[in-house]
C-alpha positions as CSV (number, residue, x, y, z in Angstrom):
1,X,0.0,0.0,0.0
2,X,1.2,3.5,-0.8
3,X,1.4,6.3,1.6
4,X,-1.4,8.8,1.5
5,X,0.2,11.0,4.0
6,X,3.8,11.0,5.3
7,X,5.2,13.4,7.9
8,X,9.0,13.2,8.6
9,X,10.4,15.1,11.5
10,X,7.8,17.8,11.2
11,X,7.5,20.7,13.5
12,X,5.1,23.7,13.2
13,X,6.3,26.7,15.3
14,X,4.2,29.8,15.9
15,X,5.4,32.7,18.1
16,X,8.2,30.6,19.4
17,X,5.9,27.7,20.5
18,X,5.9,24.3,18.8
19,X,2.3,23.4,18.0
20,X,3.6,20.0,16.8
21,X,7.2,19.0,17.6
22,X,9.3,16.6,15.6
23,X,6.4,14.4,14.4
24,X,6.9,11.5,12.1
25,X,3.7,9.7,11.0
26,X,2.4,7.9,7.9
27,X,-1.1,7.0,6.7
28,X,-1.4,4.3,4.1
29,X,-4.0,3.9,1.4
30,X,-7.3,2.4,2.9
31,X,-6.4,3.1,6.5
32,X,-8.9,5.0,8.8
33,X,-7.1,6.9,11.5
34,X,-8.4,8.6,14.7
35,X,-6.4,11.4,16.3
36,X,-7.0,11.6,20.0
37,X,-5.7,14.2,22.5
38,X,-6.7,17.0,24.9
39,X,-7.3,20.6,23.9
40,X,-4.2,22.3,22.6
41,X,-2.4,19.0,21.9
42,X,-1.9,19.6,18.2
43,X,-4.7,17.6,16.7
44,X,-6.1,20.4,14.5
45,X,-2.5,21.3,13.5
46,X,-2.0,17.8,12.2
47,X,-5.3,18.0,10.3
48,X,-4.3,21.3,8.8
49,X,-1.0,19.8,7.6
50,X,-2.9,16.9,6.1
51,X,-5.2,19.3,4.2
52,X,-2.2,21.3,2.8
53,X,-3.5,24.5,4.4
54,X,-0.5,24.6,6.8
55,X,3.2,24.0,5.9
56,X,5.8,22.6,8.2
57,X,8.3,25.0,9.9
58,X,10.7,22.0,9.8
59,X,10.7,18.6,8.2
60,X,8.8,17.3,5.2
61,X,5.1,16.7,4.6
62,X,4.0,14.6,1.6
63,X,0.3,14.3,0.7
64,X,-0.9,12.0,-2.0
65,X,2.6,11.9,-3.4
66,X,3.1,15.7,-3.4
67,X,5.6,17.3,-1.0
68,X,4.4,20.5,0.5
69,X,6.7,23.3,-0.7
70,X,8.4,21.0,-3.1
71,X,9.3,21.9,-6.7
72,X,6.4,21.3,-9.0
73,X,3.8,20.9,-6.2
74,X,0.7,23.0,-6.8
75,X,-1.5,23.0,-3.7
76,X,-4.5,24.3,-5.8
77,X,-4.3,21.0,-7.8
78,X,-3.8,19.0,-4.6
79,X,-6.6,20.4,-2.5
80,X,-9.5,19.1,-4.6
81,X,-8.1,15.6,-3.9
82,X,-8.7,16.1,-0.2
83,X,-12.2,16.3,1.4
84,X,-12.6,18.1,4.6
85,X,-15.5,18.5,7.0
86,X,-15.4,20.6,10.1
87,X,-16.5,23.8,11.9
88,X,-14.1,25.9,9.8
89,X,-15.9,24.9,6.6
90,X,-19.4,25.3,8.1
91,X,-18.6,29.0,9.0
92,X,-17.7,29.7,5.3
93,X,-21.0,28.4,3.8
94,X,-24.0,30.7,3.1
95,X,-26.7,30.1,5.6
96,X,-29.5,30.7,3.0
97,X,-28.3,28.1,0.5
98,X,-30.3,24.9,0.4
99,X,-28.7,21.6,1.5
100,X,-28.5,20.4,-2.1
101,X,-26.8,23.6,-3.2
102,X,-24.4,23.4,-0.3
103,X,-23.2,20.0,-1.4
104,X,-23.3,20.8,-5.2
105,X,-21.0,23.8,-4.9
106,X,-18.2,21.5,-3.8
107,X,-18.1,20.1,-7.3
108,X,-16.6,23.4,-8.5
109,X,-14.5,24.0,-5.3
110,X,-16.8,26.9,-4.3
111,X,-18.7,27.7,-1.2
112,X,-21.6,29.6,-2.8
113,X,-23.5,29.3,-6.1
114,X,-22.6,31.8,-8.8
115,X,-23.3,31.1,-12.5
116,X,-22.2,27.5,-12.6
117,X,-24.0,25.0,-14.9
118,X,-24.1,21.8,-13.0
119,X,-24.4,18.6,-15.0
120,X,-27.0,15.9,-14.2
121,X,-24.3,13.7,-12.9
122,X,-23.3,16.3,-10.3
123,X,-26.8,16.5,-8.9
124,X,-27.1,12.7,-8.9
125,X,-23.8,12.4,-6.9
126,X,-24.9,15.1,-4.4
127,X,-28.3,13.4,-3.9
128,X,-26.6,10.0,-3.5
129,X,-24.2,11.2,-0.8
130,X,-27.0,13.1,1.0
131,X,-29.2,10.0,0.9
132,X,-26.3,7.9,2.3
133,X,-26.1,10.3,5.2
134,X,-29.9,10.4,5.9
135,X,-30.4,13.9,4.4
136,X,-32.8,13.2,1.5
137,X,-35.8,14.8,3.3
138,X,-33.8,18.0,3.8
139,X,-32.6,18.8,0.2
140,X,-34.6,22.0,0.0
141,X,-34.0,23.1,3.6
142,X,-31.8,26.2,4.2
143,X,-28.4,25.2,5.6
144,X,-28.7,27.8,8.3
145,X,-31.9,26.2,9.6
146,X,-30.4,22.7,10.2
147,X,-29.8,21.2,13.5
148,X,-26.1,20.6,14.5
149,X,-26.4,16.9,13.5
150,X,-28.0,17.7,10.1
151,X,-25.2,20.3,9.5
152,X,-22.5,17.7,10.2
153,X,-24.0,15.2,7.9
154,X,-24.4,17.8,5.1
155,X,-20.7,18.8,5.5
156,X,-19.6,15.1,5.2
157,X,-21.6,14.7,2.0
158,X,-20.1,17.9,0.7
159,X,-16.6,16.7,1.5
160,X,-17.3,13.5,-0.6
161,X,-18.4,15.4,-3.7
162,X,-15.0,15.7,-5.3
163,X,-14.4,12.0,-4.9
164,X,-11.4,12.7,-2.6
165,X,-8.5,10.3,-2.1
166,X,-8.2,11.5,1.6
167,X,-11.2,12.5,3.8
168,X,-10.5,14.6,6.9
169,X,-13.1,14.9,9.7
170,X,-12.5,17.6,12.3
171,X,-14.6,16.6,15.4
172,X,-17.6,15.5,13.4
173,X,-19.6,14.6,16.6
174,X,-18.8,17.8,18.6
175,X,-21.9,19.5,19.9
176,X,-24.3,16.6,19.2
177,X,-26.7,15.1,21.8
178,X,-26.5,11.4,22.5
179,X,-29.0,10.5,19.7
180,X,-27.3,12.7,17.2
181,X,-23.9,11.3,18.1
182,X,-25.0,7.7,17.8
183,X,-26.7,8.3,14.4
184,X,-23.5,9.9,13.1
185,X,-21.2,7.2,14.4
186,X,-23.4,4.6,12.8
187,X,-23.2,6.4,9.4
188,X,-19.5,7.0,9.7
189,X,-19.1,3.3,10.5
190,X,-20.8,2.4,7.3
191,X,-18.5,4.7,5.4
192,X,-15.4,3.5,7.1
193,X,-16.1,-0.1,6.3
194,X,-16.7,0.7,2.6
195,X,-13.7,-0.6,0.7
196,X,-14.2,2.0,-2.0
197,X,-14.2,4.9,0.5
198,X,-11.1,7.1,0.7
199,X,-8.5,6.9,3.4
200,X,-9.8,8.8,6.5
201,X,-8.4,10.8,9.4
202,X,-10.8,11.9,12.1
203,X,-10.0,14.2,15.1
204,X,-11.9,13.7,18.3
205,X,-11.6,14.1,22.1
206,X,-13.7,11.1,22.9
207,X,-13.2,7.3,22.3
208,X,-17.0,6.9,22.3
209,X,-17.1,8.8,19.0
210,X,-14.8,6.2,17.2
211,X,-16.9,4.5,14.6
212,X,-16.6,0.8,13.8
213,X,-14.3,0.4,10.8
214,X,-11.6,2.8,12.0
215,X,-8.3,0.9,12.0
216,X,-5.6,3.1,13.6
217,X,-5.2,5.6,16.4
218,X,-2.7,8.4,17.0
219,X,-2.4,10.0,20.4
220,X,-0.8,13.4,20.8
221,X,0.0,15.5,23.8
222,X,1.7,18.9,23.9
223,X,2.6,18.5,20.3
224,X,4.3,15.2,20.6
225,X,3.1,11.8,19.5
226,X,2.7,9.3,22.4
227,X,1.3,6.4,20.5
228,X,0.5,5.6,16.9
229,X,-0.6,2.3,15.3
230,X,-3.4,-0.3,15.1
231,X,-6.4,0.5,17.3
232,X,-6.4,-2.9,19.0
233,X,-2.9,-2.5,20.4
234,X,-2.5,1.3,20.8
235,X,-5.9,2.3,22.2
236,X,-5.1,1.1,25.7
237,X,-5.8,2.4,29.2
238,X,-2.1,3.1,29.7
239,X,-1.7,5.1,26.5
240,X,-5.0,7.0,27.1
241,X,-4.0,7.9,30.6
242,X,-0.6,9.3,29.5
243,X,-2.4,11.2,26.7
244,X,-5.0,12.9,28.9
245,X,-2.8,13.1,32.1
246,X,-5.0,11.2,34.5
247,X,-5.9,7.5,35.2
248,X,-8.3,6.2,32.6
249,X,-9.8,2.9,31.8
250,X,-10.6,1.9,28.2
251,X,-13.2,-0.7,27.6
252,X,-13.9,-2.4,24.3
253,X,-17.3,-3.9,23.9
254,X,-18.4,-5.3,20.6
255,X,-17.1,-2.9,18.0
256,X,-17.2,0.2,20.2
257,X,-14.9,1.8,22.8
258,X,-15.7,3.7,26.0
259,X,-13.4,5.3,28.6
260,X,-13.9,6.4,32.2
261,X,-11.8,7.6,35.1
262,X,-11.0,5.7,38.2
263,X,-13.3,6.5,41.3
264,X,-11.8,8.8,43.9
265,X,-10.5,7.0,46.9
């Protein structure tokens, strides 16, 4: 399998502070990774590197065979090969656009409709992705009127529109109630187990949000990687405790994970 993402000795420094520090990490084709860590650990920085919107201060970052900052690399050609769903994208989208329009505009790499002439195949793809994420009944609803869960599902459908080779999900379950979270996790699990789906990287704070089908986990704290590898070996109580800085117990039941602290003595 080829590398979809390869970071070698990468640091990102801002105002004298390393947001990530000497990180080496690779994601291979077909893998589904979860990035876990506390607030300020460097999770979003890693995702921004993977999206090509952030360049290393030191080291090399190669995405889909293209080295960031390398001779001949055009990030504007690279970015359509990467799908991204998160709060940052939601904030850029017009609130009065319909759900269908919100997804369709991704076909042209735009956030709002202008004078594009969409082909029938574009609309078919948009409708198919929205249906897959349970949004068929909402096609004509305004994006700004959606619930948090509906917005999240629309953003994932939008991220899939360009047929990306790498799909990045920035805290997709953040802000959802229990029902919304479980519905989204179920749908992400279906996507993660699809052999034709792109390689995936998801950022989260909570092991309960890890969908079945995700294969690997990276844990980061204060900009440094503490553990990275297959879920079944690396998502352990010891590693999670080191990552979050307090004693934690990880339990694996069926195809889901939970974590809780030890009772106070």
